[in-house]
Backbone as CSV, one residue per row, in Angstrom:
resi,resn,N_x,N_y,N_z,CA_x,CA_y,CA_z,C_x,C_y,C_z
1,MET,-43.144,39.003,0.651,-41.798,38.622,1.783,-41.039,37.316,0.317
2,PRO,-40.022,37.800,0.364,-39.101,37.050,-0.953,-38.572,35.486,0.178
3,ARG,-38.748,34.461,-0.690,-38.736,33.515,-0.273,-37.229,32.747,-0.462
4,PHE,-36.756,32.023,0.900,-35.322,31.772,0.990,-35.002,31.061,-0.251
5,LYS,-33.864,30.848,-0.808,-33.589,29.781,-1.754,-32.253,29.434,-1.628
6,PHE,-31.676,28.120,-1.304,-31.288,27.444,-0.727,-29.992,26.769,-1.496
7,PRO,-28.827,27.117,-1.376,-27.633,27.421,-2.475,-27.821,25.698,-3.489
8,ILE,-27.317,25.838,-4.583,-27.682,24.438,-5.552,-26.740,23.073,-4.673
9,GLY,-25.561,23.774,-4.513,-24.594,22.595,-3.438,-25.244,22.034,-2.930
10,VAL,-26.674,22.843,-1.842,-27.526,21.881,-0.900,-28.110,21.483,-0.778
11,LYS,-28.823,21.499,-2.306,-29.953,20.793,-2.961,-29.387,19.583,-3.323
12,ILE,-28.140,19.505,-3.503,-27.418,18.363,-4.653,-27.187,17.402,-3.763
13,PHE,-26.325,18.139,-2.407,-26.275,17.153,-1.249,-27.559,16.456,-0.628
14,VAL,-28.559,17.414,-0.243,-29.469,16.601,-0.088,-30.256,15.122,-1.220
15,ALA,-30.314,15.660,-2.060,-30.966,14.596,-3.289,-30.167,13.498,-3.325
16,ILE,-28.565,13.355,-3.349,-28.115,12.198,-3.198,-28.339,11.436,-2.019
17,TRP,-28.130,12.103,-0.672,-28.584,11.424,0.991,-30.257,10.588,0.349
18,LEU,-30.625,11.094,0.029,-32.049,10.735,-0.192,-32.316,9.715,-0.754
19,VAL,-31.344,9.560,-1.795,-31.303,8.410,-2.751,-30.814,7.591,-1.937
20,VAL,-29.681,7.227,-1.188,-29.163,6.673,-0.919,-29.923,5.738,0.483
21,LEU,-31.176,6.882,0.834,-31.314,6.466,2.491,-32.687,5.920,1.931
22,VAL,-33.345,5.635,0.634,-34.589,5.429,0.096,-33.942,3.983,-0.637
23,VAL,-33.416,4.042,-1.794,-32.824,2.959,-2.233,-32.546,1.710,-1.567
24,PRO,-33.154,1.078,-1.639,-32.739,-0.310,-0.570,-31.047,-0.640,-0.618
25,PRO,-30.608,-1.215,-1.961,-29.426,-1.847,-1.951,-28.602,-0.785,-1.474
26,LEU,-28.522,0.813,-2.049,-27.643,1.945,-1.127,-27.923,2.566,0.455
27,HIS,-28.880,2.389,0.929,-28.992,2.133,2.521,-28.314,0.875,2.768
28,GLU,-28.502,-0.362,1.997,-27.769,-1.423,3.199,-26.337,-1.234,2.598
29,LEU,-25.845,-1.311,1.630,-24.615,-0.428,1.300,-23.832,0.435,2.715
30,PHE,-24.675,1.277,2.661,-23.867,2.503,3.619,-24.058,1.946,5.044
31,VAL,-25.267,1.599,5.604,-25.432,0.948,6.902,-24.492,-0.056,7.206
32,VAL,-24.546,-1.398,6.349,-24.008,-2.402,6.763,-22.401,-2.303,6.348
33,ASN,-22.191,-2.233,5.045,-21.202,-2.875,4.425,-20.353,-1.216,4.517
34,ARG,-18.604,-1.535,4.652,-17.932,-0.306,5.046,-16.318,-1.101,4.060
35,ILE,-15.575,-0.446,3.682,-14.330,-0.572,3.343,-13.795,-0.467,4.442
36,LEU,-12.307,-0.792,4.388,-11.453,-0.992,6.404,-11.379,0.091,6.770
37,ASP,-11.292,1.313,5.926,-10.976,2.190,7.093,-12.598,3.074,7.296
38,GLY,-13.559,2.509,7.166,-14.731,2.817,7.637,-15.493,3.732,7.193
39,TYR,-14.516,4.521,6.154,-15.330,5.403,5.785,-16.346,5.575,4.651
40,LEU,-15.348,4.828,3.396,-16.591,4.687,2.269,-17.262,3.189,2.437
41,PRO,-18.419,3.566,1.321,-19.698,2.153,1.227,-18.572,0.651,0.934
42,GLY,-19.108,-0.068,1.581,-18.098,-1.418,0.959,-18.858,-2.027,0.036
43,VAL,-18.454,-3.364,0.054,-18.909,-4.178,-0.845,-19.753,-5.517,-0.402
44,ARG,-21.134,-5.304,-0.783,-22.003,-6.558,-0.241,-21.570,-7.829,-0.310
45,ALA,-20.097,-8.478,-0.242,-19.639,-9.616,-0.547,-18.971,-10.051,0.676
46,ASP,-18.819,-11.433,1.111,-18.241,-12.012,2.132,-16.916,-12.854,1.624
47,ALA,-15.619,-11.861,1.959,-14.361,-12.675,1.547,-14.295,-14.187,1.934
48,ARG,-14.405,-14.167,2.980,-14.421,-16.080,3.508,-15.335,-16.875,2.578
49,ALA,-16.391,-16.180,2.508,-17.378,-17.117,1.578,-16.605,-17.377,0.052
50,LEU,-16.045,-16.691,-0.289,-15.466,-16.821,-1.935,-14.030,-17.571,-1.318
51,GLU,-13.953,-17.095,-0.886,-12.735,-18.270,-0.128,-13.094,-19.620,-0.198
52,ARG,-14.030,-20.022,0.332,-14.307,-21.274,0.196,-14.790,-21.778,-1.034
53,ARG,-15.686,-20.892,-1.988,-15.588,-21.212,-3.075,-14.615,-21.219,-3.860
54,PHE,-13.899,-20.651,-3.723,-12.554,-20.821,-4.651,-11.236,-21.018,-3.823
55,PRO,-10.637,-21.772,-3.137,-9.993,-21.988,-2.009,-8.511,-21.729,-2.904
56,ASN,-8.306,-21.993,-3.906,-6.645,-21.880,-4.720,-6.501,-20.959,-5.678
57,ASP,-7.613,-19.927,-5.182,-7.154,-18.809,-6.191,-7.122,-17.578,-5.386
58,PRO,-5.378,-17.159,-5.646,-4.657,-16.179,-5.216,-5.571,-14.888,-4.762
59,LYS,-6.079,-14.799,-6.068,-6.438,-13.081,-6.125,-7.647,-13.603,-4.946
60,VAL,-8.504,-14.723,-4.695,-9.395,-14.550,-3.519,-9.056,-14.448,-1.993
61,LEU,-7.924,-15.564,-1.720,-6.771,-15.966,-1.219,-6.194,-14.262,-0.303
62,ALA,-5.828,-13.525,-1.145,-5.455,-12.166,-0.994,-6.640,-11.327,-0.390
63,LEU,-7.895,-11.183,-0.613,-8.587,-10.559,-0.056,-9.114,-11.014,1.691
64,THR,-9.080,-12.459,1.705,-9.090,-13.053,3.279,-8.004,-12.272,3.869
65,VAL,-6.862,-12.036,3.431,-5.754,-11.484,4.172,-6.037,-9.832,4.732
66,GLU,-6.853,-9.309,3.875,-7.514,-7.958,3.718,-8.193,-7.881,4.723
67,SER,-8.768,-8.829,4.907,-10.267,-8.642,5.888,-9.779,-9.763,7.210
68,ARG,-9.119,-10.161,7.199,-8.595,-10.585,8.485,-7.460,-9.613,9.003
69,TYR,-6.584,-8.749,8.413,-6.460,-7.645,8.977,-7.206,-6.801,9.926
70,ALA,-8.211,-6.617,8.735,-9.634,-5.516,9.668,-9.948,-6.367,10.997
71,GLU,-9.647,-7.517,11.033,-10.787,-8.426,11.964,-9.504,-7.959,13.222
72,ASP,-8.323,-8.496,12.965,-7.466,-8.122,13.959,-7.283,-6.930,14.507
73,GLY,-7.475,-6.189,14.069,-7.353,-4.720,14.541,-8.129,-4.482,15.727
74,ALA,-8.898,-4.712,15.689,-9.900,-4.393,16.946,-9.778,-5.262,18.187
75,ALA,-8.434,-6.358,17.930,-8.411,-7.384,19.468,-6.864,-7.210,19.377
76,LEU,-6.340,-7.360,18.229,-4.613,-7.104,19.241,-3.928,-5.794,18.662
77,GLY,-2.710,-5.538,19.029,-2.124,-4.812,19.457,-1.319,-4.309,17.738
78,GLU,-0.888,-3.401,17.990,-0.765,-3.025,16.415,0.624,-3.905,16.050
79,LYS,1.475,-3.563,16.619,2.424,-4.945,15.963,2.079,-5.952,15.828
80,GLN,1.597,-6.972,16.447,0.847,-7.762,16.562,-0.108,-8.643,15.133
81,VAL,-0.769,-7.348,14.932,-1.389,-7.509,13.859,-0.649,-7.230,12.239
82,MET,0.407,-6.226,12.591,1.202,-5.779,11.148,2.154,-7.345,11.051
83,GLN,2.437,-7.816,12.219,3.386,-9.627,11.660,2.458,-10.212,11.707
84,ARG,1.409,-10.296,11.717,0.188,-11.694,11.320,-0.067,-11.212,10.035
85,CYS,-0.569,-9.966,9.673,-0.904,-9.784,8.169,0.555,-10.276,7.444
86,LEU,1.989,-9.744,7.451,2.884,-10.324,6.713,3.227,-11.576,6.897
87,ASP,3.231,-12.443,7.936,3.216,-14.141,8.242,2.057,-14.329,6.586
88,ASN,0.790,-13.884,7.154,-0.470,-14.498,5.688,0.101,-14.273,4.229
89,TYR,0.733,-12.887,4.046,1.066,-12.545,3.159,2.548,-13.634,2.313
90,ASP,3.090,-13.973,3.489,4.318,-14.736,3.085,3.862,-16.370,3.004
91,ALA,2.630,-16.635,3.279,2.143,-18.212,3.347,1.456,-17.954,2.147
92,LEU,1.112,-16.926,1.331,0.330,-16.849,0.381,1.947,-16.726,-1.084
93,ILE,2.480,-15.924,-0.464,3.597,-16.028,-1.687,4.590,-17.671,-1.663
94,LYS,4.493,-18.320,-0.689,5.053,-19.391,-0.765,4.013,-20.276,-1.472
95,ARG,3.121,-20.024,-1.177,2.004,-20.937,-2.423,1.867,-20.957,-3.858
96,PHE,2.148,-19.330,-3.801,2.183,-18.873,-5.609,3.155,-18.274,-5.564
97,PRO,4.238,-18.716,-5.786,5.537,-18.113,-5.833,5.963,-17.292,-6.995
98,ARG,5.036,-17.750,-8.192,5.236,-16.564,-9.638,4.280,-15.706,-9.473
99,GLU,3.087,-15.421,-8.449,2.239,-14.486,-8.155,3.272,-13.290,-7.811
100,ASN,3.875,-12.422,-8.863,4.776,-11.161,-8.003,3.622,-10.119,-7.775
101,TRP,2.701,-10.042,-8.004,2.058,-8.959,-7.162,1.390,-9.254,-5.815
102,LEU,1.963,-10.710,-5.226,1.634,-10.500,-3.910,2.937,-10.164,-3.318
103,ARG,3.691,-10.358,-3.884,5.484,-9.927,-3.240,5.063,-8.034,-2.752
104,ALA,4.512,-7.379,-3.888,4.218,-5.988,-4.194,3.628,-5.574,-3.294
105,GLU,2.241,-6.533,-3.170,1.415,-5.998,-2.552,2.060,-5.980,-0.638
106,ARG,2.462,-7.813,-0.665,3.155,-7.465,0.659,4.445,-6.027,1.141
107,LEU,4.576,-5.912,0.094,5.577,-4.909,0.520,5.061,-3.372,0.482
108,ILE,4.055,-3.184,0.108,3.351,-2.302,0.133,2.149,-1.865,1.410
109,PHE,2.281,-3.221,1.984,1.125,-3.608,3.357,2.146,-2.804,4.291
110,LEU,3.595,-3.714,4.102,4.594,-2.856,5.167,4.787,-1.516,4.797
111,ALA,4.414,-0.686,4.266,5.005,0.940,3.922,3.805,1.717,4.371
112,ARG,2.935,0.616,5.419,1.773,1.628,6.154,2.273,1.714,7.265
113,TYR,3.352,1.486,7.438,3.976,1.594,9.710,5.774,2.259,8.629
114,PRO,5.680,3.102,9.481,6.861,3.992,9.536,8.236,3.950,9.461
115,VAL,8.859,3.911,8.696,10.442,3.512,8.219,11.356,4.736,9.013
116,ASN,12.075,4.480,10.002,13.011,5.586,10.420,14.360,5.626,9.860
117,MET,14.000,7.037,8.849,15.340,7.329,8.048,15.858,8.743,8.259
118,ASP,17.333,8.904,7.988,18.125,9.860,8.600,18.487,10.959,7.365
119,TYR,17.663,11.910,7.921,17.765,13.243,7.127,17.285,14.515,7.631
120,GLU,17.843,15.493,6.798,18.028,16.552,7.962,16.485,17.120,7.704
121,GLY,15.603,17.966,8.598,14.143,17.918,8.312,13.569,16.529,8.971
122,ALA,14.088,15.503,9.411,12.860,14.413,9.321,12.154,14.486,10.951
123,ALA,10.973,13.725,10.910,10.570,14.164,12.400,10.633,12.817,13.075
124,LYS,11.475,13.380,14.172,11.725,12.367,14.976,10.730,12.355,16.180
125,ARG,9.861,11.251,16.901,9.140,11.155,17.569,9.543,10.401,18.710
126,SER,9.491,10.448,19.514,9.918,9.190,20.573,8.562,8.613,21.127
127,THR,7.097,8.375,20.454,6.212,7.862,21.035,5.998,6.799,19.504
128,VAL,6.728,7.247,18.293,6.308,6.475,17.255,7.228,5.436,17.179
129,ARG,6.475,3.885,17.003,7.122,2.937,17.363,7.741,2.516,15.470
130,TYR,8.461,2.461,14.868,9.734,2.237,13.959,9.500,0.982,13.707
131,VAL,9.416,0.627,12.196,9.454,-0.853,12.177,10.821,-1.376,12.111
132,ASP,10.629,-2.385,13.207,11.742,-3.366,13.626,13.347,-3.741,12.482
133,ALA,14.082,-3.825,12.716,15.194,-4.612,11.640,15.058,-5.384,11.128
134,PRO,14.762,-6.670,12.258,14.731,-7.803,11.531,13.387,-8.029,10.675
135,ILE,12.213,-7.136,10.595,11.035,-7.471,9.945,11.192,-6.692,8.220
136,LEU,12.394,-5.462,8.300,13.028,-4.522,7.019,13.860,-5.992,6.233
137,ARG,14.590,-6.467,7.142,15.654,-7.184,6.468,15.051,-8.399,5.828
138,GLN,13.998,-8.784,6.845,12.597,-10.025,5.466,12.244,-9.308,4.582
139,ALA,12.320,-8.280,4.542,11.260,-7.301,3.543,12.182,-7.432,2.492
140,LEU,13.575,-7.369,2.865,14.719,-7.471,1.494,14.494,-8.256,1.159
141,THR,14.520,-9.570,1.581,14.230,-10.730,0.655,13.255,-10.742,-0.087
142,VAL,12.639,-10.182,0.338,11.057,-10.284,-0.907,11.312,-9.286,-1.948
143,THR,12.049,-8.070,-1.824,12.471,-6.899,-2.864,13.422,-8.585,-4.020
144,ARG,14.250,-9.105,-3.514,15.004,-9.086,-4.267,14.684,-10.667,-5.111
145,ASP,13.684,-11.168,-4.655,12.655,-12.462,-5.093,12.076,-11.683,-6.288
146,GLY,11.160,-10.930,-5.772,10.491,-10.068,-6.972,11.455,-9.555,-7.953
147,GLU,12.467,-9.166,-7.198,13.149,-8.440,-8.656,13.966,-9.650,-9.820
148,LYS,14.216,-10.744,-9.294,14.344,-11.920,-9.663,13.517,-12.075,-11.217
149,LEU,12.151,-12.087,-10.731,10.808,-12.364,-11.765,10.608,-11.237,-12.682
150,ASP,10.733,-9.857,-12.510,10.855,-8.810,-13.249,11.672,-8.255,-13.380
151,PRO,12.984,-8.380,-13.798,14.489,-7.775,-13.614,14.353,-6.089,-14.289
152,GLY,13.429,-5.616,-14.844,13.452,-4.482,-15.248,12.649,-3.523,-14.675
153,ASN,11.876,-3.890,-13.827,11.040,-2.932,-13.152,11.296,-2.515,-12.316
154,ALA,11.103,-1.147,-11.648,11.887,-0.379,-10.746,11.504,-0.272,-9.300
155,PHE,10.135,-0.706,-9.366,9.100,-0.686,-8.525,10.129,-1.848,-7.088
156,PHE,10.493,-2.677,-7.031,11.289,-3.341,-6.058,12.894,-3.161,-5.800
157,PRO,13.522,-2.205,-6.537,15.155,-1.699,-6.019,14.708,0.121,-5.127
158,TRP,13.552,0.340,-6.065,12.895,1.563,-5.151,12.960,1.291,-3.665
159,ILE,11.787,0.471,-3.483,11.565,-0.793,-2.250,12.689,-0.759,-1.386
160,GLU,13.719,-1.405,-2.284,14.785,-2.039,-1.560,16.069,-0.883,-1.046
161,ALA,15.336,0.269,-1.575,16.770,1.699,-1.338,15.964,2.235,0.519
162,THR,14.563,2.085,0.312,13.802,2.417,1.324,14.101,1.853,2.433
163,LEU,14.170,0.421,2.275,14.604,-0.394,3.392,16.024,-0.682,3.932
164,HIS,16.986,-0.158,2.697,18.337,-0.038,3.412,18.263,1.394,4.109
165,PHE,17.806,2.337,3.418,18.030,3.737,4.654,17.262,3.413,6.051
166,GLY,16.464,2.723,6.077,15.676,2.386,7.273,16.469,1.697,8.214
167,LEU,17.251,0.920,7.528,18.209,0.209,8.109,19.461,1.232,8.620
168,VAL,19.733,2.420,7.900,21.251,3.050,8.044,22.025,2.416,7.439
169,GLU,21.517,2.048,6.176,22.570,1.250,5.222,22.661,2.443,4.108
170,ASN,23.174,3.388,3.854,22.741,4.302,3.166,23.701,4.009,2.067
171,ASP,24.859,3.966,1.825,25.723,3.072,0.663,24.656,2.553,-0.277
172,LEU,23.995,1.477,0.574,22.981,0.239,0.499,22.200,1.236,-0.717
173,GLY,21.803,2.090,0.388,20.373,2.649,-0.188,20.317,3.361,-1.387
174,VAL,21.705,4.163,-1.524,21.908,4.574,-2.935,22.147,3.939,-3.842
175,ALA,22.656,2.634,-4.000,22.982,1.545,-4.749,21.801,0.845,-5.083
176,ALA,20.995,1.031,-4.331,19.046,0.606,-4.520,18.820,1.445,-5.569
177,LEU,18.988,2.647,-5.095,18.683,3.856,-6.064,18.935,3.750,-7.490
178,GLN,20.360,3.846,-7.695,21.152,3.813,-9.067,20.659,2.749,-10.016
179,LYS,20.169,1.802,-9.097,19.771,0.244,-9.608,18.703,0.540,-10.341
180,ALA,17.492,1.460,-9.479,16.081,1.393,-9.920,16.296,2.690,-11.305
181,ALA,16.754,3.406,-11.123,17.655,3.979,-12.461,17.670,3.769,-13.638
182,ARG,18.188,2.617,-13.671,18.669,1.804,-14.968,17.651,1.256,-15.940
183,CYS,16.500,1.007,-14.729,15.316,0.106,-15.448,14.393,0.835,-16.157
184,GLU,13.905,-0.135,-16.967,13.118,0.998,-17.937,11.787,1.046,-17.469
185,ARG,11.044,1.100,-16.375,9.699,0.781,-16.159,9.412,1.054,-14.188
186,PHE,8.237,1.238,-14.034,7.722,1.458,-12.721,6.429,0.971,-12.771
187,GLU,6.295,-0.414,-11.737,4.831,-1.189,-11.880,5.054,-1.552,-10.394
188,ASP,4.090,-0.955,-9.614,3.525,-1.353,-8.093,2.374,-2.346,-8.646
189,TYR,1.557,-2.547,-9.634,1.021,-4.143,-9.503,-0.430,-3.400,-8.834
190,VAL,-0.435,-1.661,-8.339,-1.365,-1.986,-7.725,-2.979,-1.735,-8.623
191,GLN,-2.589,-0.866,-10.051,-3.584,-1.428,-10.706,-4.225,-2.839,-11.262
192,GLU,-3.520,-3.261,-11.463,-3.982,-4.920,-11.295,-4.765,-5.629,-10.839
193,ARG,-3.921,-5.371,-9.251,-4.695,-5.845,-8.174,-6.058,-5.501,-8.111
194,ASN,-6.418,-3.609,-8.213,-7.316,-3.196,-8.278,-8.380,-4.234,-9.090
195,ASN,-8.365,-4.241,-10.537,-8.997,-4.701,-11.855,-9.162,-6.658,-11.083
196,GLN,-8.584,-6.794,-9.969,-8.782,-8.162,-9.839,-9.480,-8.178,-8.514
197,LYS,-9.840,-7.364,-7.764,-11.007,-6.908,-6.863,-12.189,-6.868,-7.562
198,LEU,-12.091,-6.788,-8.896,-13.291,-6.232,-9.135,-13.815,-7.227,-9.684
199,GLU,-13.085,-7.947,-10.660,-13.636,-9.467,-11.021,-13.788,-10.262,-10.028
200,VAL,-12.982,-10.440,-9.031,-13.320,-11.093,-8.057,-14.904,-11.110,-7.307
201,TYR,-15.014,-10.065,-6.925,-16.045,-9.515,-6.176,-17.441,-9.707,-6.906
202,SER,-17.241,-9.838,-8.089,-18.110,-9.783,-9.657,-18.579,-11.354,-9.353
203,ARG,-17.945,-12.244,-8.788,-18.474,-13.348,-9.220,-19.059,-14.303,-8.226
204,ASP,-19.605,-12.943,-6.998,-20.675,-13.111,-5.826,-22.079,-12.428,-6.563
205,HIS,-21.758,-10.846,-7.446,-22.690,-10.733,-7.678,-22.503,-9.316,-8.726
206,THR,-23.328,-9.005,-9.590,-22.936,-7.953,-10.216,-23.166,-6.714,-9.217
207,LEU,-22.015,-5.857,-9.674,-21.237,-5.346,-8.837,-22.626,-3.946,-9.079
208,LEU,-22.978,-2.778,-8.073,-23.657,-1.825,-8.070,-22.267,-0.700,-8.494
209,PHE,-22.808,0.527,-9.220,-22.094,1.774,-9.479,-21.032,2.329,-8.179
210,GLU,-21.771,2.129,-6.844,-21.319,2.590,-5.660,-20.496,1.413,-5.044
211,GLU,-20.378,0.050,-5.554,-19.598,-0.772,-4.963,-17.915,-0.699,-5.788
212,LYS,-18.331,-0.407,-7.198,-17.012,-0.265,-8.157,-16.556,0.715,-7.852
213,LEU,-16.802,2.021,-7.395,-16.341,3.266,-6.669,-15.924,2.822,-5.104
214,ALA,-16.312,2.445,-4.272,-15.660,1.939,-3.432,-14.532,1.394,-3.670
215,ILE,-14.390,0.020,-4.464,-12.917,-0.606,-4.817,-11.919,0.325,-4.998
216,ASN,-12.722,1.361,-6.307,-11.761,2.053,-7.146,-11.129,3.301,-6.111
217,THR,-11.845,3.805,-5.379,-11.244,4.670,-4.635,-10.658,4.027,-3.100
218,SER,-10.575,2.641,-3.055,-9.699,2.357,-1.904,-8.678,2.094,-1.916
219,ILE,-8.014,2.427,-2.887,-6.242,2.093,-3.258,-6.043,2.982,-2.412
220,LEU,-4.576,2.054,-1.932,-3.433,2.621,-0.656,-2.014,3.130,-1.220
221,LEU,-1.878,3.567,-1.045,-0.425,4.148,-2.054,0.615,4.548,-0.897
222,PRO,0.785,4.043,0.450,1.953,4.222,1.337,3.035,4.347,0.947
223,HIS,3.165,3.519,-0.326,5.076,3.127,-0.788,5.680,4.589,-1.448
224,TYR,4.661,5.375,-1.387,4.698,6.720,-2.549,5.484,7.528,-1.145
225,SER,4.910,7.835,-0.098,5.585,8.273,1.321,7.196,7.825,1.407
226,GLN,7.474,6.678,1.499,8.211,5.876,1.962,9.387,6.509,0.800
227,MET,8.828,6.115,-0.527,10.174,6.696,-1.453,10.580,7.868,-1.903
228,ASP,9.594,8.968,-1.382,9.862,10.190,-0.712,10.803,10.226,0.006
229,ASN,10.925,9.881,1.362,11.797,9.570,1.880,13.330,9.499,1.890
230,ALA,13.017,8.019,0.961,14.206,7.663,0.442,15.037,8.504,-0.165
231,GLN,14.274,8.944,-0.695,15.157,10.552,-1.675,15.614,11.384,-1.010
232,LYS,14.762,12.380,-0.005,15.917,12.609,1.531,16.604,11.923,1.766
233,ALA,16.686,10.669,2.018,17.922,10.208,2.779,18.997,10.298,1.790
234,ALA,18.816,10.018,0.405,19.865,10.301,-0.377,20.509,11.547,-0.621
235,LEU,19.531,12.245,-0.743,20.319,13.743,-0.367,20.935,14.045,0.593
236,GLN,20.600,13.687,1.560,21.415,13.639,2.593,22.780,13.485,2.506
237,VAL,23.060,12.205,1.888,24.266,11.646,1.940,25.224,12.274,0.682
238,ALA,24.313,12.973,-0.202,25.416,13.968,-1.165,25.879,14.894,-0.642
239,LEU,24.741,15.756,0.380,25.177,16.754,1.113,25.904,16.813,2.040
240,ASP,26.244,15.426,2.887,27.081,15.109,3.509,28.458,14.654,2.639
241,ALA,28.626,14.261,1.648,29.447,13.861,1.255,30.616,14.891,0.628
242,ARG,29.467,16.247,-0.126,29.779,17.708,-0.446,30.649,18.196,0.723
243,ARG,30.205,18.032,1.810,30.652,19.170,2.867,31.895,18.078,3.344
244,ALA,31.910,16.975,2.964,33.337,16.385,2.999,34.524,16.413,2.094
245,GLY,34.114,17.465,0.838,34.664,17.446,-0.049,34.790,16.312,-1.072
246,LYS,33.950,14.968,-0.902,33.797,14.066,-2.065,32.982,14.416,-3.049
247,SER,33.114,16.018,-3.967,32.688,15.897,-4.918,32.020,14.942,-5.599
248,LYS,33.047,13.776,-5.904,32.603,12.903,-6.976,31.418,11.931,-6.765
249,ARG,31.208,11.264,-5.363,30.695,10.808,-4.958,29.337,11.179,-4.703
250,ALA,29.446,12.992,-4.362,28.208,13.885,-4.161,26.773,13.866,-5.254
251,LEU,28.365,13.527,-6.723,27.448,13.826,-8.135,26.854,12.304,-8.517
252,GLU,27.465,11.277,-7.760,27.172,10.018,-7.985,25.980,9.780,-7.199
253,VAL,25.609,10.259,-6.211,24.320,10.262,-5.258,23.211,11.216,-6.133
254,THR,23.644,12.353,-6.527,22.710,13.401,-7.031,21.912,12.282,-8.218
255,ASP,22.974,12.007,-8.742,22.139,11.251,-10.447,21.411,10.328,-10.144
256,ALA,21.549,9.793,-9.189,20.408,8.035,-8.944,19.073,8.854,-8.102
257,ILE,19.128,10.216,-7.700,18.013,10.748,-7.295,16.772,11.199,-8.548
């Protein structure tokens, strides 16, 4: 009687999990420590302990903002959690005004929450709680401050455009896109921030491969979705202009997309 052969993929899967369960450091990583979303193995380091050791390092303090966000999520409502996290970022930015990556991280964090932009095909759900106008206007100030420190970076005017379209200030949104188009580069500081996390956590202990993998794969890029929606909103402005017989305006807007 022929013996049943398991597919090679099943064998590899079982082997990986045997290693995770048998090797103590890996087992500890998987069972005890988690990244914020609870899916990937985390890092065996306490952000609060690092904060006590390095109380004046913005790279470390930004990690505690993330850890507090995770803790608050279990006890507070969504809007309260968002506002508290934004307030924590604002406090850090005020303390370290030259660290422009903090502004970028604050703006990227806000992009996790939906902004109500107007364009054909936009999904309008009555149950969705869009970001309030005062929060969007506060973020506009952050983009302008960031642009002053890094004037050739298209990231800040791009985010400015998403905020204006969310406020239904479509002409200002188009103007921000035109400004972004004139910039020489796009830098959202995501890779820089990721490298910072690797460096900070390595102060606690030599990172395992799995820990480095957890950090490298926990990158969130919600701002790209918002930027895509801003393009759709700008295209809607161009279509409306063309339908109104304003061909020159339609071309100007199209050039900015």
